C-alpha positions, 0 to 999 in steps of 0.5 A: 176630612174623612171619617178616618181616626186622627192621631190624638189622645182620647179626650177622656178616660174610657171609664166614664162610659161605665156611668152611662153614655149620657155621662160620657159624652157630657164628660167630652165636652165639658173636659176636651181641651181646645187644643185637643180638636184637631186643626182640621176640625177647628177649620171646618168648624169656621167653614160651617160658621161662615156658611151659617152666617150667609145662610142667615142674612140671605133668610132676613130677605125673606118675609117670614124672617122679618115677620118673626122678628116683629113679633118678637119686638113687643117683649123687648128685654135684657140686650144679650145677643144680636139679631141677624140682619136687624141689629137690635140685641135681645135676650139670648133665648130669643136671639137664638130662636130667630137666628136659627130661624134665619139660618134655616129660612132658605133650605140652604144650611148643611145636611150632615150625611144628607139627613139631619139639620144640626148646625143652625141649632149648635150655631146660634144657640152657642153664639147668643149665649157666648155673645151675652156671656162676652166669651171669645171666638176661640170658645166659639170654636170649641163649642161649635166643634164639640156641640156639632160632634155631640149632636152628630152622634145622636142623630147617628145613634137614632138612624136614618129618617127613612122607615123600611116599608116591607122592602121600599124606603120611605121618608118617616111621616114622624120625621124630626130635627129637633133633637138637635137641641142635644148638639146645641145644649152641649155647645151652649154648657161648653160657652158656660163652662158647665162641669160634668155634672152640670152638663149631664142635667143640660143634656137632660134638660135639653132632651126635655125642651125636645120638640115633637118630631113634626119637621115632615108636616113642615114639609107637606103643609109648606108654611113658615114654620119649617123644621123646628131648629128655632125652638130647639136652638132657643131651648138649648140656651135655656136648658144649658142656663138653667144647669148652671144655676143648679136646675136638674135634669134626667141623668140618663136621657141617653142611656136607655130607649125612652128618648129614641121613642119619643122621637119615633125611631124605631131603632137606638144604637146608644154605643154610637154616641161613644164610638171612637170618641174624641178620635172620630170626628163628623164636622167634614162629613156634613154636606154643604148646600149650593142651592136653597133647596131640599137636599135630596135634589141637589144630585138632579140638579147638578146634572141639570147644570153640567148639561145645560151650561156644558152644551151651552143649551138655550132654554128655548131649545129644551124639550124635555127634562127627565130626571131618574133618581130618589123615588120621593121625586115622583111625589108631593111636594117634590113634584108639586108645580106650581108652588103655593109659596116659597117654601113649597118651593124649597121643595118642587123639583121642577122649579128648582130646575127651572131656576138652574136651567134657567141661569138664576144665581142661587140664593135668595133670588130664587125666591123673589116674587117675580121669579116666582111668577116667571111665564117663562121659568114656568114654561120650563119646569113644566118639561120636567118629569121625575121617575124612581130609580130602583138602584137608589131604594137598594142603596138606602136600604143596603145602608139602613139604618145609617144614611145612604151616602150613594144616590145614583141619578140620572138626568136626560135632557132632549134638544136640538134633536138630541138627548144629553145624558148625565150620571152621578151618585154623589152630589156637590158639596158631600163632604164624605166624598172627596171629589165633590166637596166644596172648596174653601174659595167655592164656599165663600163665593156662596156666602158672598152671594147670600150675605151681599142680600143684606151687608155692603160688600165691604162688610161682607169681605171683612166677615169672611176675614173675621171668621177664618181668624176666629181665634183672634176674636176677643169677644163675641160682641164684636163679631155681633156687631158685624152681623146688622144689615147695611143694605135696604131689604125690599118688601118683596123679598129679595135683596137689594145690592 
């Protein structure tokens, strides 16, 4: 799906904008009927929901997810929503926290325009609250589509994660994805059928619950904490629930620059929140990841794969692999080898190149201890060198403060006395480039590879059918019951299918 206009009437009268952008965006989420959401947008929502469930089931196979679940068990509580993999029902804020953590643990969840993690917060907060409230699959589709749209517009209004340092584009140290909470709050507010006024207060409360922009810290100091998707998802449930009860919040959270400055953004364009609202949708622009790895490395990994498999190279034939692309390829943690743990491995380009060239299927198995200790893969990883492509910096600078779409990347592999070269400007899964979008079949194959780490093959296929027929599910409790693991998860962190 492109970002082209669709033939449909705006969801609400333009005069709403005179009350401020927060109120106008809240009215859009509260008032847009299900039927006004284009069919292709609803289909895209199903794709991302299925992908997110697969990522969470794959994430359940990592020890970090089960550690968090074990820690939460001490609190017990109201059986509101299902924990992915575990199957127990817990209070919806707890389910939102843990499921969003699982959904991001593999770093395989989709990325909006290659810069914004959004779906885990929107999906798992809405599903947790929807299951607790007895909502339908149709309600989930609407909440996810509208929440994602609201969240996407907030990300775009706040600008890209790159800073312009005297012409050199560098990832900001104060990068954060916590403001995805606005999208999650919108989705939760829709699940609770909040009216316009309460939706405005929910937005304000969501803003006040936003975690500090510390995501870059989780990259450079790799740990189980990851991107704050978890606390943002839980905070979204709490914000919407408080608003329904009558709790007020700042009614102008997005109207001025206070929120942007708190998120350490140097520019804020509130007009982006309302531009073509109800006519232009952003769900289809998101990039679906084919690898459990930083999205910025997909360009290089695709090219490595195309050469190795296209030329049928054996790993022992490979003498060297040179990658020319993003400047961050040349600095830690992207240049780090060997990685200290699976979270550092999710950014280590040499590690990922070895996985791809070595023919290891993308998914939870990339981080099994035996793979991380494999001496043959280690030898292959040490053959990787990286250089910055100045053209990428020019592309990022030209697009700034908007996200960059074209990332010129080149891979050269020396083998058999020859040098094999491959180049591209887009990455597989880029929703904004028709030639690189993942088909439904490819997305389902990815889902199966992740979900089968925790579910039987039959249960996996039933989930595929259920999500693509989501309008027919009368209660989300039925969907929740399908998320419990039926496969033994080994303590080493890999799934046993």
